[in-house]
Every structure is written in structure tokens, then in C-alpha cells.
N, C-alpha and C positions, 0 to 999 in steps of 0.2 A: 479357962479364963472366964470370969463373970462378965455380965453385960455392963456393969458399972466400970469395970477395968477397961473393957473394950471402948466404952464411950470416952474415958479419960485419955486412952492412947490415941483415939481418933481426934479428940480436941487438941492434943499436943501436936499431932501431925499437921492438922489444919493451921494451928497457931504458927508453927515453924514455916509452913508454906506461905502463910500470910505475911510473915516477917520477911521472907525471901522476896516476895513480890513487891512488898513495900520498899525494900532496899533497892530492888531493881528499878522501881519507878523513881525513887529519889536520885539514883545514879543517872538515869536517863534525863531527868530534869536538869541535873547539874551539868551534864555534858551539853545539853541543848542550850542552856543558859550561858555557859562559858566556852562554847565551841570555838568561837573566833579567837579569843585570847589564848586558849590552849593550842590551837593550830599555829598561832603566831609564835608561841614559845617553842614549839617543836621545830618550826621553820627556822627560827633564830638559832636554835641549837645546831641544826644541820648546817646552816651557813657558817657558824663559828667553827665547827669541825672541818668543813670543807675548806674554809679560809686558812685554818692552821696547816692543813695538809698541803695546800697550794703554796703557802709561804715557805714551808719547810723545803719543798721541792725547788722553789725559786732560790732559796738560800744555798742549798746544796749545789745547784747549777752554777751560781756565782762563785762559790768556794772553789769548785773544780776549775772553772775558767781562770780565776785569779792565780791558782797554784800553777797551772800550765803557763800562764803569762810570766810568772815569777821565774820559773825554771828557764824559760826562753831568754829572759833578761840576764840571768846569771851566765848563760852561754854566750849571749851577744847583747851587751848593754846598749848598743845603738839601734836595737829593734824598736822603732817608734810605735808600731802597731801593738806589740806586746805591752809596751809602757802605758799606752792609752787604755788598754783593756784592764791592766792592773789598777790604774788610777780610778777607773769607773767602778770596777767590781769589788775592790778591796782597798779603800783609801788608806787604812792604817798600815797594811802591808806595803803599800806603795811608799808611804812616808819612811818606813824602815829601810826600804831599798834605796830611796833617795839619800837618807842619812849615811848609809854605807858608801854610796858614791861620793858624797860630799867629803867624807873623812878620807877616803882613798885618794881623792884628787886635791885635798886641801882647798876645796872650792867654797869660799866664804859666801858667795851668792846663793848656792844651794842651801848651805847651812842656815843662813839668815832667813831663808824662806820657810824653814821648818820650826822657827821659834814659837809658833802658835799651833803646832800640830797637836791633835788630840790622841795620837797613838802613844801608848804608855812609854815614858822615858825619852821619847824622841825630842821634844822641845827642850828638855833638861840637858840632854847630851849635846844638842846643837848649840845651845847657849854656851856651854863650857868650851866646846871645840872652837867656836868663833873667837872667844876671848883668848884661848890658848894660841891659836894660829896668829892672831894679831899681836900677841904678847901684851895684851891690855890688862895690866896688873889691877887697875881699879875695878874692871868688870869681873876679874877672877876673885878679888876681895869680896865684891858684892855677892858673887855666886856662892862663896863659902858660908855666907850668912843665910842662904836660902833654905827654908824648911824642906827636909827630905832630899837635898841635892845628892845625886847618885855619885858624882865624882868629887865630892867635898874634900876628902883627904888628899886627893891628887892636886886639887886646886890650892890647898893649904901648903903643900910641898912647893908648888911653883911660886907662890907668893913668898915663902920663906927663902927660896933660892934667890929670888929677885932682891929681897932685903939684904941677903948676904953680899950680893954683888954691889949693892949700894953702900955696904959697910954698916948697915943698921942691924947689928947683932941682937940687940934686945928684942926688936920686932920679930926677927927670925926665930928666936927661942920661943916667943909667945905663940907664933903660928904652929910650930912643931909640937908644942905642948898640947895643942887642941886635938892632935891625932891620938885616938884611944888605943889601948893595948889589943883590943879585939879587931883592929883594922888590919887588912892584909898589907898595908903600907907602914905598919908600926916599926918593923925592923929597919926599913929604909930611913924612916924619920929619925930613929934612934942613932943610926950610923951618921946621918947628916948632922945631927945635934952634937955627936961626939967628935967627929972628924972635920966637919965642914964649918962649924960655927965656933970660932975662937973669940973669947972675950978680949 
């Protein structure tokens, strides 16, 4: 290898070392300049991860507690301690349990108290049950017009039967006609229309 080539190789080596040191100095300056914000970001990330783990643990504990309370209530509905635990730890499951109690006991007071429940379907079913227990045809009629009513077809049948009892055959036919073929109550509606509603 010639002297010129050695000099070129040495220059390249020095140049790459110079670039490395320059990069290291830049990194050090960057770290010193942004040390506090970087530490804050790392700390915030650690807090977020820790918080998520803590929340998950808390949620799991509440879930186990509410399931235990629910099972105790199924065995003994008079267990007030289990009822309070369920109410505190899982309000939606508590509302479902209250709904089942209200329906089983035909208890309008319990059902009325659930008309604003946030648990899926509870308020809807409670509204229907209150109207059905009271025999409130106006409320049932109103319920049938409610968007997404779970018991719409059942309410339509009840309104139709009430119309038949009053001798209002036309109205009964109109209500029955609103029950679609895809409804589980379609066959019942068809039979009522055929045998129960006479012009």
C-alpha cells in the first residue's frame, strides 16, 4: 500500500471518528437541552401504564365482588348486604336483578324505579311491564311506537286483544297487521287474526 493510499485511509478514519464525536456531542447537547421534557414524557408514560394496570386490577376486583353478590342474591333475595355490594360494584347488573325481581313479583314500584336505568334493555322492559301489569292500553299503544322497543310485537298483540274486547275489529286488524312475518309472534298474530277477529 502506497503512502498516498495510507494517508487517504487515515483521513477517512479520522473523518468518520470526527463525525462520530460530532454526533455524540450533538446528542449530548440535545439530551441536556431537553432532559426535563424527556424525563416528564417518560414519567407520564410510566404513570399511564401503572394507572392502566391499577384500573384493570380495580375493575377485576369489582367484577368478582359483584358476581359473588349476584350469586348470593339468587340464593337469598333478602340478603341486603349482597344487594348493597351489587348496587355499588355493578349498577347495571343490579338493575337487571331488580328487573327480574319486579317482574317475578309484579311489583310496579320496583319497575317504575327502573324506567331510567342505563343498563341495556332494562328501562325498555320496565316500561312495557308497568303498562302490561296496569292494563294501561294507552301506555302500551305509546310503547309500540317507540323506536327499537324490545317487546313491540307483544304490546301490539295486547292492544289488539283489548280492541277485540271492545268490539273494535278494524283497530285490532290494524295492530295485528303491524307484526311482521319475521317476528316470533307472527303465528300467534295470524291465528288471532283468523280466529279471534271476526268482522
